[in-house]
N, C-alpha and C positions, 0 to 999 in steps of 0.2 A: 571241259565245257567251253564252247566258243563264246568269246566276249561279245560278238555281234548278237548271238541268240539271247544271252542275258540282257543286253542292252534293249532288245526288242521287247522281252518280257517285262522288263522295268518300265518302259514307256507305255506299254499297253495297260498295265495296272494303274500307272499314274494317270493316263488318259480317261480311263473308266471312272476313277474317283474324282477327278477334276470336273468331268461332265456332270456326274451325279451331284456333287456338292453344289455346283453353280445352279443346277435346275432346282434343287431343293431350297436354296436360298431364294430363288425367284418365286417359289410357291410355298411360303411358310405355312399357311393354313392347311394345304393339302398334306404336307408332310407331318404337321402335328397330328392330323387325323390318322395318318398311317402309323405313327409311333404309338397312338393310343390303341389302335387295333391289335397290336401285338400283346397287349396286356401284360407287359413285363415290368413296368415301372408304375409306381403310384400316380394317380391323376395329378397330383401336385407337381410332379417331376416331368410330366409329358412336355410342357412348353419349354423348360430349360433343356432337356435332352434334344428336342427338336431344333432348338436354336444352336446348340454347341456342336452337334454332330456334323452338320455340313461344313462348318468352319474347320473342324479337325480333319475331315476328308480332303478339303482344299489344301490345307497346310501340309498334310502328309503327301498329297499328289505333287505339290510344287517342290518339296524336299526331294522326293524320289526322282522326279523328272530332271531336276537340276544336278542330282548326285551329291546332295548335301546331307551328311549323316545317313548315308544310303542304307546301311544295315539296320539301324534303329527305326528308320522310317518304314522299311520293308517289313520289319517285325510288327510294328504297330498296325499297319494296314492288314497284314496277315491275320492278326488277332481280331481286327474288326470283321474281316471276311469270315472268319470262323464263328464269331458271335452272330453275324447275320444268318449264316447257315443253320446254326443251332436254333435261333428264334423262329426261323421259317419251318424247320423240321418239327419243333415243338407244337406250333400252331397247326401244321398239317395232321400230326399225330392226334390232336384234339378234335379233328374234323372241321376246323375252321377255314374259311376261304375269304380273302379280301385282297385289295390292291397291295402289292408289295412295298410301294413307296420307294422303289429303287431309284426312280428318276422323276419324282414328283408325280403330279396328275397329268403332265404333258403327254406322257406315253404310258397310260395305265397298263398294268400287267398283273393278273391275279397270281398269288403265290402258288408255287408247284415244286415238285421234287427237282425239276430242271434248274430252279434257282439254287437249291441246296448244292446240286452237282457242280454248277458253275462257280459258286462261291468257294467251294472246296478246291477246285482246280486252280482258281486264282490265288487262293491262300497257299497252295503248293508252289505256285509260281513266285509268290512273295518270299516264301522260305528259300527257294532256289537263289533268288537275288540276294537275300540276306546271307545265305551260306557261302556263295561264291564271291560276294562283294564286287560287283561290276566296277571296274576302274575306267572303262571307256566313257568319254564325255562326262566326267564327274568334276564338279567344282570343288567339293571337299568331302570325300567319302566318310570321313570321321574316324574315331579310335578303333572301331570294330573291324576296319579293313585289315586284310591279311598282311599287307606290307605298308603300314602307315608311315614308315620312315622314308618312303619314296615320294610323299606329297611334296610338290615343290613349294618353297616358301616365297612370299612376296607376290609380285604380279597383280593380276586383277582380281584374284580370289577374295581378299578381304573386302574389297569394294562391293563385289556382287553379293557376298554373304550379308553385309551391312544393309544393302538395299532391300534384300529378301526379308531380312528380320524386321525392318521398319514397315515393310508392306504387310506382313503377316501380323505384326503388333497392331497396326491400324485396323486390320480386319477383325482381329480378336476383340479389340477395344470396342468397336462399333457393335459387335455381337453381344458383348457383356453388357453394354448400355441397353440394348434391346431386351435382354433377359431380365435386367434389373427393372425396367419399365413394366414388363409383364408381371413380375413378382410383386411389385408395388401395386399394380392394378388389382391383382388377385387378393392381395392383403386388404386393400381398401374395400373391395366387395365383400369380403368375409366379415369385416368389422361393421359394415352398414347394418343398422337394425331392420328387422323384418317389418312389414306392414301389418299392423293388427287387423284381425278379422278376415285375413285371406288364407 
């Protein structure tokens, strides 16, 4: 399998997830509505799932694009793609139709079997990347790489990893604070007594 082909597949998948995650973060309300439309999680979990999923997509995309823990990142994104395909297929089988929420409400697109097919093709691509462990332009492919003993020690790699970890930690921390605020607000609303006579 050509290293260039694997690299292209890796970057295509990373680019798709990066764009989708950023757009979803920019349209939190629209994405919450999309998550609710799938009817796969209880209503109390819709907001946390809608807040965490874009961050996971962005983190996975950054790791995959940079070639950090390449195989685990590819496996995680492949599992997400398979879950997306399954959720859409289930909704279609139930005769439901709504915006897929793939890229927020900026570019609305109703669910269809083409989404299922595309997600499965991308999941196969992610499996290919995980299986062949692309070594081209990788910062640190990780322990699942076929020849981990060839990873050069020292150099700029530890610095790049440290910077990426700090950036992702900051992003996740902000999202966690946002989720905590949503949950606190929901709890306060639930504890508020009703107005008599209404």
